[in-house]
DRENSEMI-414239 format. One record per residue: residue in three letters; x, y, z of N, C-alpha, C in turn. Coordinates in steps of 0.1 Angstrom, whole numbers, plus 5000, padded with zeros to 4 digits. Example, Ala and Ser with C-alpha at 12.3 -4.5 7.8 and 13.67 -1.06 7.14 Angstrom:
# residues 2
ALA 5132 4943 5078 5123 4955 5078 5132 4967 5078
SER 5128 4978 5071 5137 4989 5071 5129 5000 5079
END
This chain:
# residues 276
UNK 5008 4989 5000 5002 4999 5002 5007 5014 5000
UNK 5006 5022 4993 5013 5033 4989 5011 5043 5002
UNK 5021 5046 5009 5016 5057 5019 5019 5072 5015
UNK 5006 5076 5019 5008 5093 5014 5013 5105 5027
UNK 5027 5108 5026 5031 5110 5036 5032 5127 5035
UNK 5018 5130 5040 5020 5140 5043 5010 5145 5058
UNK 5024 5155 5061 5016 5157 5076 5005 5168 5078
UNK 4994 5163 5091 4983 5173 5090 4985 5173 5107
UNK 4981 5183 5106 4985 5195 5115 4969 5197 5125
UNK 4962 5199 5138 4950 5203 5139 4953 5211 5150
UNK 4943 5220 5148 4943 5230 5154 4922 5233 5161
UNK 4923 5230 5174 4911 5237 5179 4908 5244 5183
UNK 4902 5253 5177 4899 5270 5179 4887 5273 5184
UNK 4878 5264 5192 4868 5264 5191 4860 5277 5201
UNK 4871 5284 5210 4865 5296 5219 4860 5307 5203
UNK 4868 5308 5192 4859 5316 5183 4850 5314 5174
UNK 4841 5322 5172 4829 5318 5164 4840 5322 5148
UNK 4848 5331 5145 4857 5331 5137 4872 5336 5139
UNK 4883 5330 5129 4895 5334 5135 4899 5341 5119
UNK 4906 5349 5124 4915 5356 5110 4933 5350 5108
UNK 4934 5343 5094 4945 5338 5095 4952 5344 5088
UNK 4964 5347 5091 4974 5360 5087 4985 5350 5081
UNK 4990 5345 5069 4999 5337 5067 5014 5348 5064
UNK 5021 5342 5072 5036 5351 5069 5045 5342 5061
UNK 5053 5349 5051 5064 5343 5047 5074 5354 5042
UNK 5088 5348 5038 5092 5354 5031 5099 5368 5036
UNK 5102 5366 5048 5109 5381 5056 5121 5383 5053
UNK 5130 5373 5047 5143 5376 5047 5155 5384 5055
UNK 5148 5380 5069 5154 5389 5080 5169 5392 5080
UNK 5173 5386 5075 5189 5386 5078 5197 5395 5066
UNK 5188 5399 5057 5194 5409 5046 5188 5422 5050
UNK 5200 5430 5042 5199 5443 5047 5183 5451 5041
UNK 5181 5445 5030 5167 5450 5022 5153 5444 5031
UNK 5156 5436 5041 5145 5433 5050 5138 5446 5058
UNK 5123 5442 5054 5116 5457 5064 5110 5451 5076
UNK 5119 5453 5088 5116 5449 5103 5105 5458 5102
UNK 5106 5466 5102 5092 5474 5108 5078 5471 5106
UNK 5075 5464 5089 5064 5460 5083 5063 5448 5091
UNK 5071 5439 5091 5070 5423 5098 5064 5426 5115
UNK 5069 5436 5120 5066 5438 5127 5054 5440 5134
UNK 5051 5448 5126 5038 5453 5127 5028 5444 5122
UNK 5027 5435 5116 5020 5423 5115 5022 5411 5129
UNK 5031 5411 5129 5032 5405 5143 5026 5412 5155
UNK 5026 5422 5155 5018 5431 5166 5006 5426 5166
UNK 5002 5431 5153 4984 5429 5151 4980 5413 5153
UNK 4990 5404 5150 4978 5392 5155 4985 5394 5169
UNK 4993 5398 5177 4996 5395 5191 4983 5405 5196
UNK 4974 5414 5190 4966 5423 5198 4954 5417 5195
UNK 4952 5409 5185 4938 5405 5184 4933 5391 5188
UNK 4929 5387 5197 4926 5372 5205 4922 5364 5195
UNK 4916 5367 5181 4912 5355 5172 4920 5355 5160
UNK 4932 5360 5163 4942 5359 5154 4956 5350 5149
UNK 4954 5344 5139 4966 5330 5141 4977 5334 5126
UNK 4986 5328 5128 4992 5327 5113 4999 5312 5114
UNK 5004 5311 5099 5008 5302 5098 5024 5307 5089
UNK 5036 5298 5093 5046 5307 5088 5055 5298 5077
UNK 5053 5306 5063 5053 5299 5052 5067 5297 5045
UNK 5082 5298 5054 5093 5295 5050 5099 5310 5045
UNK 5110 5312 5042 5121 5319 5038 5118 5332 5047
UNK 5120 5326 5061 5120 5337 5073 5133 5347 5072
UNK 5143 5336 5068 5159 5337 5067 5161 5333 5051
UNK 5173 5342 5050 5177 5340 5038 5191 5330 5043
UNK 5201 5335 5048 5211 5322 5054 5222 5327 5041
UNK 5226 5339 5033 5234 5341 5028 5249 5338 5032
UNK 5256 5329 5018 5271 5328 5021 5271 5312 5025
UNK 5264 5305 5033 5263 5294 5038 5267 5283 5024
UNK 5258 5284 5014 5260 5276 5006 5273 5277 4998
UNK 5274 5291 4990 5279 5294 4981 5289 5305 4983
UNK 5292 5305 4996 5302 5310 5001 5301 5329 4991
UNK 5312 5337 4997 5315 5349 4995 5307 5357 4981
UNK 5307 5349 4975 5299 5354 4962 5284 5360 4965
UNK 5277 5352 4976 5265 5358 4978 5266 5372 4986
UNK 5273 5373 4995 5276 5381 5002 5280 5392 4995
UNK 5290 5393 4988 5292 5408 4978 5282 5409 4971
UNK 5273 5404 4971 5258 5408 4962 5250 5420 4972
UNK 5257 5422 4988 5249 5429 4992 5257 5446 4993
UNK 5267 5447 4984 5272 5457 4987 5282 5461 4972
UNK 5282 5475 4975 5289 5480 4957 5303 5480 4965
UNK 5310 5478 4952 5323 5482 4955 5329 5487 4961
UNK 5343 5486 4974 5345 5495 4978 5341 5499 4992
UNK 5324 5494 4992 5316 5494 5001 5317 5487 5013
UNK 5308 5489 5025 5305 5478 5037 5294 5472 5033
UNK 5297 5456 5037 5286 5448 5038 5281 5444 5053
UNK 5269 5443 5057 5267 5443 5068 5256 5429 5069
UNK 5258 5417 5076 5252 5407 5072 5254 5400 5087
UNK 5243 5397 5092 5242 5394 5107 5245 5375 5103
UNK 5248 5368 5116 5254 5353 5112 5241 5346 5115
UNK 5238 5335 5108 5227 5324 5113 5228 5323 5127
UNK 5237 5324 5137 5228 5321 5149 5226 5333 5155
UNK 5227 5344 5151 5221 5360 5154 5206 5360 5148
UNK 5207 5356 5138 5194 5356 5129 5184 5349 5133
UNK 5189 5334 5142 5180 5328 5149 5176 5329 5160
UNK 5180 5340 5168 5179 5344 5180 5171 5358 5177
UNK 5172 5362 5170 5164 5374 5164 5151 5371 5161
UNK 5152 5359 5154 5136 5352 5146 5130 5346 5158
UNK 5137 5343 5168 5127 5337 5182 5123 5343 5188
UNK 5131 5356 5192 5125 5366 5197 5114 5376 5191
UNK 5112 5374 5182 5104 5382 5172 5092 5375 5176
UNK 5089 5363 5170 5081 5354 5173 5077 5349 5185
UNK 5082 5350 5197 5083 5344 5208 5068 5348 5214
UNK 5064 5366 5214 5048 5367 5225 5037 5365 5212
UNK 5038 5357 5200 5029 5350 5195 5033 5335 5187
UNK 5036 5332 5198 5037 5316 5196 5030 5307 5195
UNK 5018 5309 5203 5007 5304 5207 4998 5308 5197
UNK 5000 5318 5187 4993 5317 5174 4998 5314 5164
UNK 5009 5309 5166 5014 5297 5151 5008 5286 5153
UNK 5002 5285 5139 4992 5273 5139 5004 5260 5134
UNK 5009 5269 5123 5017 5258 5114 5032 5260 5107
UNK 5041 5260 5105 5056 5266 5101 5061 5256 5091
UNK 5064 5258 5080 5072 5249 5070 5090 5259 5064
UNK 5095 5253 5061 5110 5260 5054 5107 5263 5044
UNK 5111 5270 5035 5112 5279 5022 5129 5273 5018
UNK 5125 5278 5004 5139 5273 4995 5154 5279 5002
UNK 5153 5288 5007 5165 5295 5014 5170 5287 5026
UNK 5162 5287 5035 5164 5273 5044 5172 5260 5042
UNK 5163 5254 5031 5171 5244 5028 5178 5238 5020
UNK 5182 5254 5008 5189 5250 4998 5206 5256 5004
UNK 5202 5269 5016 5214 5272 5019 5223 5268 5029
UNK 5213 5261 5042 5218 5256 5051 5214 5242 5053
UNK 5203 5237 5051 5200 5224 5055 5208 5215 5045
UNK 5206 5216 5031 5215 5208 5022 5229 5205 5022
UNK 5234 5218 5033 5253 5218 5031 5256 5210 5047
UNK 5247 5211 5055 5252 5207 5066 5242 5199 5076
UNK 5229 5193 5070 5215 5188 5076 5209 5191 5088
UNK 5210 5205 5088 5203 5212 5102 5193 5222 5094
UNK 5177 5219 5100 5172 5229 5094 5167 5243 5107
UNK 5171 5255 5103 5173 5264 5111 5152 5265 5113
UNK 5149 5263 5105 5134 5266 5106 5129 5257 5121
UNK 5132 5245 5124 5132 5234 5128 5136 5240 5144
UNK 5149 5246 5145 5158 5247 5157 5149 5261 5160
UNK 5144 5267 5151 5131 5280 5158 5121 5272 5162
UNK 5115 5263 5158 5103 5257 5165 5108 5253 5181
UNK 5120 5247 5181 5123 5241 5190 5122 5253 5202
UNK 5131 5263 5197 5133 5276 5207 5116 5276 5217
UNK 5108 5279 5207 5095 5281 5208 5088 5275 5216
UNK 5091 5260 5217 5080 5249 5220 5074 5246 5214
UNK 5074 5248 5197 5062 5244 5193 5068 5234 5178
UNK 5074 5223 5184 5079 5217 5174 5070 5206 5164
UNK 5057 5203 5176 5046 5194 5169 5040 5204 5156
UNK 5047 5220 5152 5040 5225 5141 5048 5223 5130
UNK 5058 5216 5132 5068 5221 5122 5067 5210 5108
UNK 5068 5212 5096 5064 5204 5088 5072 5211 5077
UNK 5087 5206 5077 5097 5208 5068 5089 5213 5052
UNK 5085 5202 5045 5084 5205 5029 5068 5214 5032
UNK 5058 5213 5040 5043 5221 5038 5033 5208 5048
UNK 5023 5209 5048 5017 5201 5054 5002 5203 5051
UNK 4990 5198 5057 4975 5202 5057 4971 5205 5071
UNK 4966 5216 5073 4962 5221 5086 4947 5222 5084
UNK 4939 5213 5096 4928 5216 5103 4923 5226 5111
UNK 4915 5232 5111 4911 5242 5119 4896 5242 5123
UNK 4893 5241 5135 4880 5242 5139 4876 5250 5149
UNK 4862 5256 5144 4859 5272 5150 4848 5268 5161
UNK 4841 5273 5167 4830 5274 5178 4814 5267 5167
UNK 4813 5258 5176 4801 5254 5165 4791 5262 5165
UNK 4779 5265 5157 4769 5272 5153 4756 5265 5156
UNK 4750 5251 5159 4744 5245 5158 4745 5231 5164
UNK 4736 5221 5167 4740 5211 5175 4747 5202 5167
UNK 4743 5202 5154 4750 5190 5144 4761 5199 5140
UNK 4764 5206 5142 4778 5215 5131 4793 5207 5140
UNK 4796 5200 5131 4812 5194 5131 4820 5197 5123
UNK 4815 5211 5114 4823 5211 5103 4839 5216 5108
UNK 4849 5213 5098 4861 5218 5101 4866 5223 5085
UNK 4876 5232 5088 4883 5239 5076 4895 5235 5074
UNK 4901 5233 5058 4914 5226 5057 4920 5233 5045
UNK 4939 5237 5051 4944 5245 5041 4954 5242 5045
UNK 4959 5232 5028 4972 5233 5026 4984 5240 5021
UNK 4993 5241 5028 5003 5253 5029 5017 5245 5023
UNK 5022 5256 5018 5036 5250 5015 5051 5260 5007
UNK 5056 5263 5010 5066 5276 5004 5061 5280 4990
UNK 5064 5269 4978 5065 5274 4966 5079 5269 4960
UNK 5076 5268 4946 5090 5266 4940 5088 5275 4928
UNK 5100 5271 4924 5101 5278 4907 5101 5292 4904
UNK 5105 5297 4895 5102 5311 4888 5093 5317 4878
UNK 5089 5328 4880 5073 5329 4876 5074 5347 4875
UNK 5073 5354 4865 5070 5369 4867 5053 5377 4864
UNK 5048 5369 4856 5035 5376 4854 5027 5369 4867
UNK 5016 5379 4871 5005 5373 4882 5000 5360 4880
UNK 4997 5358 4867 4987 5351 4863 4998 5336 4867
UNK 5012 5338 4859 5018 5324 4862 5019 5319 4880
UNK 5022 5332 4886 5022 5328 4899 5012 5325 4906
UNK 4999 5328 4905 4985 5323 4907 4986 5308 4901
UNK 4990 5307 4890 4987 5284 4887 4995 5275 4896
UNK 5005 5283 4901 5012 5273 4913 5001 5271 4919
UNK 4993 5283 4925 4985 5275 4936 4973 5266 4930
UNK 4971 5269 4918 4959 5261 4913 4969 5244 4907
UNK 4978 5245 4908 4988 5230 4905 4984 5224 4917
UNK 4986 5231 4933 4984 5226 4945 4971 5219 4944
UNK 4961 5230 4943 4946 5226 4945 4943 5214 4937
UNK 4951 5214 4927 4944 5202 4919 4950 5188 4924
UNK 4957 5188 4932 4961 5177 4941 4956 5173 4954
UNK 4948 5185 4960 4941 5182 4972 4927 5183 4972
UNK 4921 5181 4978 4908 5187 4978 4904 5193 4993
UNK 4905 5208 4993 4906 5216 5004 4903 5228 5001
UNK 4897 5237 5014 4890 5246 5015 4898 5255 5013
UNK 4913 5258 5014 4923 5266 5012 4934 5262 5003
UNK 4943 5273 4998 4959 5269 4992 4964 5276 4997
UNK 4977 5279 5003 4987 5286 5005 5000 5287 5000
UNK 5005 5292 4994 5016 5292 4991 5023 5307 4985
UNK 5040 5311 4987 5045 5317 4987 5056 5318 4977
UNK 5068 5326 4981 5078 5322 4973 5079 5334 4963
UNK 5067 5338 4959 5069 5347 4944 5066 5359 4950
UNK 5068 5366 4959 5069 5375 4966 5059 5384 4959
UNK 5044 5379 4956 5035 5384 4954 5019 5381 4959
UNK 5013 5391 4965 4997 5384 4967 4990 5387 4960
UNK 4984 5375 4962 4970 5370 4952 4960 5363 4959
UNK 4948 5366 4958 4939 5362 4962 4925 5355 4952
UNK 4920 5343 4949 4909 5338 4941 4908 5328 4945
UNK 4897 5325 4936 4888 5311 4942 4884 5304 4928
UNK 4888 5289 4931 4885 5282 4921 4876 5273 4926
UNK 4863 5270 4917 4852 5259 4918 4856 5250 4913
UNK 4849 5240 4915 4849 5227 4908 4833 5221 4915
UNK 4829 5211 4906 4815 5206 4903 4818 5194 4912
UNK 4809 5190 4923 4808 5175 4926 4794 5167 4929
UNK 4793 5156 4930 4779 5149 4928 4777 5146 4948
UNK 4773 5149 4956 4768 5152 4969 4767 5138 4973
UNK 4760 5130 4970 4759 5117 4974 4750 5110 4962
UNK 4747 5096 4966 4737 5088 4954 4723 5092 4947
UNK 4718 5102 4961 4704 5103 4960 4700 5120 4958
UNK 4716 5125 4954 4715 5139 4950 4709 5138 4930
UNK 4697 5149 4934 4694 5152 4920 4703 5167 4913
UNK 4711 5170 4917 4717 5180 4914 4731 5181 4918
UNK 4743 5187 4914 4756 5190 4915 4758 5201 4928
UNK 4770 5201 4936 4772 5207 4941 4782 5213 4937
UNK 4789 5225 4943 4801 5234 4942 4810 5234 4955
UNK 4822 5228 4952 4832 5228 4961 4842 5240 4957
UNK 4846 5250 4969 4852 5262 4963 4865 5259 4974
UNK 4879 5264 4964 4889 5265 4975 4894 5282 4971
UNK 4896 5285 4982 4907 5297 4982 4923 5294 4979
UNK 4927 5302 4971 4938 5303 4963 4946 5319 4971
UNK 4957 5310 4980 4962 5325 4984 4974 5324 4985
UNK 4981 5337 4976 4993 5338 4977 5000 5347 4985
UNK 5010 5349 4992 5014 5357 5001 5029 5367 4997
UNK 5025 5378 5001 5035 5385 4996 5049 5382 5003
UNK 5058 5398 5004 5071 5391 5012 5076 5406 5018
UNK 5086 5411 5024 5088 5420 5031 5101 5423 5026
UNK 5108 5422 5016 5122 5425 5008 5122 5431 4998
UNK 5129 5448 5002 5132 5456 4993 5137 5450 4978
UNK 5135 5464 4972 5146 5460 4958 5153 5465 4952
UNK 5167 5460 4954 5177 5455 4950 5185 5442 4945
UNK 5194 5444 4937 5200 5438 4933 5199 5424 4924
UNK 5197 5411 4921 5188 5403 4915 5179 5406 4908
UNK 5169 5413 4917 5156 5414 4914 5154 5425 4902
UNK 5164 5432 4902 5165 5446 4895 5169 5440 4883
UNK 5181 5432 4881 5189 5428 4873 5181 5419 4863
UNK 5170 5412 4870 5163 5400 4862 5151 5407 4856
UNK 5147 5421 4861 5137 5427 4855 5121 5421 4863
UNK 5128 5418 4877 5111 5412 4886 5107 5424 4889
UNK 5091 5427 4892 5086 5433 4898 5091 5433 4912
UNK 5089 5447 4919 5089 5445 4931 5083 5440 4941
UNK 5088 5431 4953 5081 5426 4958 5066 5435 4963
UNK 5057 5428 4967 5041 5429 4968 5048 5429 4985
UNK 5047 5438 4994 5052 5441 5011 5038 5437 5018
UNK 5038 5426 5026 5024 5427 5031 5020 5411 5030
UNK 5002 5406 5032 5003 5396 5028 4986 5393 5032
UNK 4981 5385 5025 4966 5386 5028 4961 5380 5039
UNK 4952 5386 5043 4942 5383 5057 4933 5374 5056
UNK 4930 5364 5057 4920 5357 5056 4907 5354 5070
UNK 4897 5358 5065 4885 5354 5076 4879 5341 5076
UNK 4881 5333 5089 4878 5321 5084 4864 5321 5097
UNK 4853 5313 5091 4839 5315 5095 4827 5307 5095
UNK 4814 5308 5098 4806 5298 5091 4794 5308 5095
UNK 4783 5304 5086 4769 5309 5089 4760 5300 5088
UNK 4746 5302 5094 4737 5294 5094 4726 5294 5084
UNK 4726 5288 5076 4710 5288 5065 4700 5275 5066
UNK 4689 5280 5067 4675 5273 5068 4681 5256 5083
UNK 4687 5262 5091 4694 5256 5105 4707 5246 5104
UNK 4715 5250 5091 4725 5242 5087 4737 5253 5084
UNK 4746 5250 5094 4759 5258 5098 4769 5253 5079
UNK 4773 5264 5074 4780 5265 5064 4791 5271 5064
UNK 4802 5267 5055 4812 5276 5061 4816 5287 5054
UNK 4821 5297 5057 4822 5309 5053 4836 5317 5053
UNK 4839 5317 5041 4856 5322 5037 4858 5335 5032
UNK 4868 5344 5034 4866 5355 5028 4882 5360 5029
UNK 4888 5365 5020 4902 5366 5020 4901 5379 5015
UNK 4911 5390 5023 4917 5406 5020 4927 5409 5013
UNK 4932 5415 5008 4945 5421 5008 4948 5435 5010
END
């Protein structure tokens, strides 16, 4: 029997009738171009709203120079100029300190290409896992991504609804918004889920994918399954390789997803909205 080795993480948030999910990624915290104030603003917003939660979706750190040596470091300065870059140990400590106030609001966390390619593939340690361990949330770590299941407060006696979100950092290059969003569609074709959350392309996108299904043998009409496709933005400024390669500037920030339910004819139904 083939084993489908996908990590499933469950969050019972039944004290809330609705929650806000604010997926965060692509901090690139240890680069000079990282918008630390913008990142702290999102962390503070989550901390100050009791029903706000997050998924951390990779590339929190860049870890320049670990893999390819000084060439990556020289990228950060002009000739005859100074280059400032924090060490991996300092970056780990600062990221731990940043996230500690919202540790209980983190529902899941995965690694990105920079963590995996620049450190994990070289020395076999994942700094994302180390940060999780520092925060006491190792159970929420899913290196490659996973499936997050969430429950909110029941609205009726028979309300056993839960919400599902498939998350992974992302892959490959893309220039247009359509090609970036297509990646989320590819992932949605692999899972029947309420939400797909993808990052990597530094561009916010929100749209919905609808498919038809047959609810049961006794059905005389088809149903509609809706999947919210969510692409997160980034917090890195415009310089270096993005300029030379002609990429668009990063879309600073991230979408906010409202996850709740409504009752129609005595039946609880899912009610999911996203905004940028």
